[in-house]
C-alpha positions in Angstrom: 29.1 14.6 11.1 28.2 11.0 10.5 24.5 10.6 8.7 23.7 9.2 11.8 24.1 12.0 13.9 22.4 14.0 10.6 19.0 11.8 11.3 19.6 11.5 15.5 19.6 15.6 15.1 17.0 16.2 12.5 14.7 13.4 15.0 15.2 15.9 17.9 13.7 18.2 16.5 10.9 16.6 15.0 10.3 15.8 19.1 11.5 18.6 20.7 8.5 20.3 21.9 5.3 18.7 23.4 3.1 18.4 20.6 -1.0 18.9 21.9 -2.3 16.6 19.0 -0.5 13.2 18.5 -0.7 13.7 14.6 1.3 16.5 14.5 4.1 14.3 15.4 5.5 11.4 13.1 5.4 8.1 13.6 9.0 6.6 12.6 10.5 3.4 10.8 13.9 2.9 10.5 14.9 -0.2 7.9 18.2 -1.6 8.3 19.5 -4.1 5.6 22.3 -6.5 6.1 24.8 -6.3 3.8 22.4 -4.6 0.9 24.7 -3.2 -1.7 24.0 0.5 -3.4 23.1 -1.4 -6.7 20.6 -3.9 -5.0 17.5 -2.1 -5.7 15.4 -1.0 -9.7 15.7 2.4 -9.2 19.3 2.5 -8.3 19.8 0.9 -11.9 19.9 -3.3 -11.1 19.0 -4.8 -14.7 16.9 -7.8 -13.1 16.0 -7.2 -9.5 12.8 -5.4 -9.4 11.5 -3.7 -6.1 8.6 -1.7 -6.7 8.0 -0.8 -3.5 11.1 0.5 -2.2 11.0 2.6 -5.5 7.6 4.3 -4.4 9.3 5.1 -1.1 12.0 6.7 -3.1 9.7 8.6 -5.7 7.9 9.7 -2.9 9.9 11.0 -0.3 13.6 11.5 0.0 16.6 9.8 -1.7 19.8 10.5 -0.7 22.8 9.3 -3.0 25.7 10.8 -0.9 26.2 10.7 2.6 28.6 9.0 5.4 28.3 6.0 7.6 30.7 5.7 10.9 31.9 2.8 10.1 31.7 -0.3 7.3 31.1 -3.3 9.4 28.1 -4.2 11.9 28.8 -2.9 15.9 30.4 -0.1 15.2 27.8 1.7 12.5 24.9 0.3 14.5 26.1 2.2 16.8 26.3 5.3 15.1 22.9 5.1 13.5 20.8 4.1 17.4 23.0 7.3 18.9 24.3 9.6 16.4 27.9 10.0 17.3 31.0 8.3 16.4 31.6 4.7 17.6 34.3 5.3 19.4 33.1 7.5 21.6 30.6 4.9 22.3 33.5 2.4 22.9 31.9 0.0 20.2 35.5 0.7 17.7 38.4 -2.1 17.6 40.9 -2.5 15.6 41.4 -6.0 16.3 38.1 -7.9 16.3 35.8 -4.5 15.0 32.4 -6.2 15.8 30.6 -8.2 18.7 31.7 -11.7 18.9 29.8 -14.8 20.8 32.4 -14.6 23.4 32.5 -10.6 23.7 32.1 -8.6 27.2 31.3 -5.8 26.1 28.4 -3.9 24.5 26.5 -0.8 23.8 27.4 1.3 27.3 23.8 2.3 29.3 25.3 5.7 29.1 24.1 6.3 26.2 21.4 7.4 24.8 19.6 5.9 22.0 17.0 6.8 19.5 14.7 4.5 21.2 15.4 6.5 24.4 14.5 9.8 23.1 11.4 8.5 21.3 10.5 6.8 24.8 10.6 9.9 26.7 8.5 11.6 24.5 5.5 8.8 25.0 6.4 6.5 22.0 5.5 3.2 21.9 9.3 1.2 20.5 10.1 -2.0 19.4 12.7 -3.7 17.5 12.7 -7.0 15.6 16.2 -8.2 14.1 20.0 -8.2 14.1 21.0 -6.4 17.0 25.0 -6.7 17.2 25.2 -4.1 20.0 25.7 -6.6 22.8 24.4 -10.0 23.6 24.8 -10.1 27.6 21.7 -9.2 29.3 22.8 -5.6 30.3 23.5 -5.2 26.7 20.0 -6.1 24.6 17.4 -4.1 23.0 14.9 -4.1 26.0 18.3 -2.6 28.1 18.2 1.0 25.7 15.0 1.7 25.2 12.9 -0.8 22.9 9.6 -1.8 24.8 9.9 -5.0 22.5 12.6 -6.8 20.7 12.6 -10.3 18.8 15.9 -11.3 16.7 19.5 -12.5 17.2 21.9 -10.6 19.3 24.8 -10.6 16.6 25.8 -12.1 12.9 23.4 -14.8 11.6 27.0 -16.6 11.0 28.6 -16.9 14.0 28.2 -19.1 16.4 29.4 -22.3 14.0 28.1 -25.5 14.9 31.1 -27.6 15.4 29.9 -30.6 14.6 28.3 -29.9 11.5 31.0 -28.1 10.3 33.7 -30.6 11.0 31.5 -33.1 9.2 31.7 -31.0 5.8 35.5 -30.6 6.3 35.9 -34.2 7.0 33.7 -35.3 4.2 35.7 -32.9 1.9 38.7 -34.8 0.0 41.0 -31.4 0.6 39.9 -31.4 4.3 39.1 -28.1 4.1 35.4 -26.8 4.1 33.7 -27.8 0.4 32.5 -24.1 -1.2 29.3 -25.0 -0.7 29.9 -23.9 3.2 30.7 -20.4 1.9 28.6 -20.0 -0.9 25.6 -21.9 0.0 25.3 -22.1 4.2 22.6 -23.6 5.7 20.9 -22.7 8.9 22.1 -26.3 10.5 25.8 -24.4 10.1 25.2 -22.3 12.8 23.5 -22.2 16.2 23.1 -18.6 16.7 20.7 -17.4 19.5 16.7 -16.7 18.6 15.3 -14.4 21.1 13.0 -12.4 22.3 13.1 -9.4 24.6 15.2 -11.3 27.2 14.2 -15.1 27.0 16.2 -17.5 24.7 13.7 -19.3 22.3 16.2 -21.7 20.3 19.5 -22.1 19.0 19.9 -22.8 15.0 16.3 -21.4 13.7 15.5 -21.9 10.3 17.0 -18.3 9.4 15.1 -18.9 5.7 12.0 -17.9 7.5 13.3 -15.1 9.7 13.1 -12.3 7.4 9.2 -12.8 6.7 8.6 -13.4 10.8 10.6 -10.2 11.2 8.1 -8.5 8.9 4.9 -10.3 10.5 5.7 -8.8 13.7 6.5 -5.2 12.3 2.9 -5.0 10.5 1.5 -6.4 13.8 3.1 -3.7 15.8 2.1 -1.1 13.5 -1.5 -2.1 13.7 -1.6 -2.2 17.1 -0.1 1.4 17.3 -1.8 3.0 14.1 -3.6 5.3 17.0 -0.3 6.1 18.6 3.6 7.4 18.4 5.4 4.7 17.5 9.1 4.5 16.8 10.0 0.9 15.0 13.8 -0.1 14.5 13.6 -3.3 11.6 16.9 -4.6 11.4 17.1 -7.5 8.7 20.3 -9.9 8.8 19.3 -11.1 4.7 18.8 -8.2 2.7 17.4 -10.3 -0.4 13.8 -10.2 1.4 13.7 -6.3 1.4 11.6 -6.4 -1.3 9.0 -8.8 0.6 7.8 -5.4 2.8 4.5 -4.3 0.4 2.6 -4.8 3.4 3.8 -1.7 4.9 
């Protein structure tokens, strides 16, 4: 059984019986850091990165060091996390492309039961901030999958390449190929990834250096707004290096 399935079953047990007192039922925050390595936190032995707040969460809570995920790439692993099912059962698995792209026509089927829908059915306020990557068409967006509100990008931050800008980079390089800086020092202007709020497009090619802090700010505002209510927050960073800024939690 995948870790997503174990997590979903555990949550289901927590909210199965309606509690008379809100305080007897848990608020839940799931933080997913894209491309974050096992050794990228100081509590896991990194020699130079300091993550005191994550270290405190590990020491005061549970730290799982042996578990499985349903996939090693974005779309299927996120489907598994949110549904507790193997992604192939949700039709979110492909040997050809492996993840959803800007030209993809599919997404997480509406028939699937997500954690957000489970919580919402029990009276929870639900929100998501960050990278979705389970379908960018209107019928697949987070607000159609149990989330009351969403702010973020619908797929990976390095998709929707700005061809005019990046082709100019290749033209300026003596080899005619993209220079190393394209791969190792990417800039927001290289990509036209959409930034969305609920089902509305805010802009394309946002300044990606600001997104993690904006996700954090919106998450903190959501928590404060609903601190006397039941809430479920799914926070999916698309840049793992800024998870350490979550000291406001």
